[in-house]
N, C-alpha and C positions, 0 to 999 in steps of 0.2 A: 582742079580739085584736091583737097588735103585729104589724107586718106590718115589712117591712125598711124600713130607716132611711135616709135622707140624709144625717142626722145631727142630732146633739142638742148645742148648743155650751152651756158653762159657763163662765168666769171665766177659766180655763185650760186646756182639755181640751176635746175634742170626743169623743163615742162617736158609733159608726158600725159598718157591718155589718163582719165579716170577712172578708178577702176572703184565696183563696190565695197571695198573695205575703206575707201576713202570717205564714207557716206556718216560714219560717226565722227572723224574728227573734224567736216565741214558743218555737219549738226552742229557742232561744239563750236565751233567759230559763231555762228550764224546766233546762238546762246549770251554769247560775248558781246555781241555789236549790240551799243546803245542807244546808237543816233537813231531817230524813223525815219525811213525809207533808205536803210543802208545799201550797203550789196549783202546781199544772201546769196552766199557759198552755195549752200547744199539745195537749194531752190532753182538756182540756174543749172543744176548738173539733171537735177531727176526732168527737165521737159524735154523732149524728144526733139534729136537732133534733125535741121531740116535742111535739105540745100547740100552747102560746105561749109555752113556754121560748123566751129569745130573749141570742143573745151579741154583745158587744160589741168592737171594737176602742177602745182609748183614748189619743188621740193629743193632742198639744201643736199648740195654736190657733196657736203661732206660728210652729215650725219644719214641724209636720206629722209630726212622728217619733212612731214608737209608740212607748210607752212602758209598758204594758198592755193588760190584756183584763180584761171583768167577764159573767158571768150571772147570767141573774132566772129564778128557778123562781118559778111562777104557783100558788096554792091558792085559789079561790074569789075571795074580796074581800080576800086579805093574797097579799105577795110576798114573795121572799126572795132574796138575792143572795150571788153571790160576786164578789173581786176581788180582783187582782194584779197590781204595779206590778213590773217589773225592777229586781234591787239597787242597779244604776247609776240609776237613777230615782228613787227614794223621797227621802221626808224636802222633797221639793219642791213639798209641796200637790197632786200632782195626785189622787191617791186622795181626799182630802177635797172636792175640787174635783167628780170625775167621781160621787161617790156624791150629793152636795146635788143636781147634775144631775138624776140618775136618779132622787132621791126624787119632784122635781119633776117631772118628767116621769110619772111612774106615777099621783102623786097629782091633780094638776091634769089631765093628757091623759085617764090610762085611770079614772079614779076609784076607787081602789082603796083601801081603809078601813085599811091598815096595813101596815107593815113589819117582816117579824121577823130576824131574824140570827143564827146559832151564830155562837162565837170560843172559840177555845182557849184556856183561863183562864193557860196561859203566855204568852199573844200580848200581852203590854203595850201596846203599839203599838199595836195593833189595839182592843183594849179601851179606850184613850186617846183617839183620834180619833172613836169611835165614842161617847163619853161628849160632847166637846167640839160634838159633829152635833147633840146631842140626844136621842140611845138613851137609855134608861134598862134597867138589869138588871131581867128577868123571871122570871129561874131560874135553875138551877146544874144542869145533869144529867153527872152520870158515867159518864165514858165507859170501855167495855170494855176496851177496850186499853191493856196494861200495859208503860209505854216505860222499862228501865233500872231497874225496881223500883220504880218509882212509876206512881200511875192519874192518870191526866189527866181533867180534867172541862171540859165545856162550856159556856159564859155564853148565857144565851137574852137576847138584847138585841133593844129594841122601840120601835118610834114611831109612832104613828097619824097619820093626814093634816091631823087638825088642830092638832096638838103642832107639827108641821113648820109649818103654815101660819102658827102663832103665833108661831114662832119666827124664820119669816123674815120679818115685820111686824117684830119687835123691831130684828133686824139692819138693815133697812132704816132705821127710824125713828132707831137710832142711830152710821148711817155716811154721813156728807155725802160731798160732790164730790170735798173733800181728805184725807177720811181717812184719817187712817194706824194701824196699833198702836202702842200703848201702849211706848218702847221701855226698855231692858237699865236694871238696879238701879243703875246707875252715872250714868244719864242724867239732868241736873236743867235742872227746868224752872223757869226764871228769866226 
């Protein structure tokens, strides 16, 4: 069972317990959300914890600024999560680091076998991010909700503890102390 956290750190973010002082910021993220049916940070944290489900605040390591939130849902030997990053903090690598940190924590420290997430088919950014992190598509489920004349579907994505560990070994062996990503197409290595 997962209990209160003192904080789990990644490269860019720290996952910690949600405190009452976070409510104002999380409500602000909700006001900034423009998508219908989008993730509601504040509403997710107002619900009572049931069983092993845990809510986390995502804060930056450098400035300790709250940039998003996530929660976990447990089902036997596997778990799922939901994540939301405030609009002004997207595309900074916080979501990817938070997910990787959570996966490491859940697989290595708590012994879960797999992680499964459901992503709306139109959420290309989230589908891309999860693909980069090593998730693979496990199936698609038609959503019964019809929005503006079209039917949505959920993409089920999955990663196992063994796949995550293998991917981590490849990443560690590939990246040295001064590793940096490849530069853009106009950069010439002479």
